[in-house]
C-alpha angles and dihedrals in degrees: 000000000000120000105231094170093077091051091050095053090047092054092049093052091050089051091052094048092048092051090049093052091048092050091051093049089048093050092047090050092051092048090051092051095047092047092051091049094049097048099065091054090056093046095047099048095071089048092051090049094051091050094050097049099073094051098078091054090054093049091048092052091050093050089050092054098048099068092054091053093049092049092052092050092048092051092050092050093048092052091050092048090050093051093047091047093054091049092051091050093051089050091050089052093050091049090049094054096040095053109086131180120233136214139208120254112291092356139112096189115122119243124221089253090051091053091049092054091046089054090054090050090050088059092056092044091052090050091051104038097175095056118108124202137206114210110209117203117210138185139192122253099266118100129034120304090246093051092047095049088053092046091047090053090051090052093050090046091052092054090045094050091050093051090051088048087056092052109272116134114252092228091063092061127070125182135210135170125221094175107196094336099099110041117171090205118045094198127118097221133101092254089053092047092049090057092050095052095085151111117235126203120217123185108229096189139264 
């Protein structure tokens, strides 16, 4: 009879060896894969750190430069604004002095238009509380010099009283009469005379 027990044991040992070899190979492959996956992480981290280090320096330099640029822009803007403001004030002063009020013939009563102009002048005087003004009364050539001097004084006084009524301090306002001595139109017509019946406003200073 054939002894099959020896053959069976041999087959079993071969199977065990085969399984062991497969397990070893598998384990080696897994180790190789894990090692290959782990290595790149260790090699990339220093590179990332070296790249990130210079960035804070660049940001710091940019931050230091910005305030200087802003200051230069602000100073330039302030200079332009100051120049523009002075020019606007000078123009307001010119408009104030070049705007007269006018009267009817042989009258020192204020017209509606004259009161409107005086109200506008009050706004300027309130905005510039240190300015003083001389109010100059004028007449046309008709009438005697003495009469026209008195009428010019009444016209200047009428304008002064109305400005005081609107809130301007009396000590800021002076009056003078030139009568017929300072006409702005030398003609001898009704149109020329109408221009000369006026009160003029001169800024004396602050």
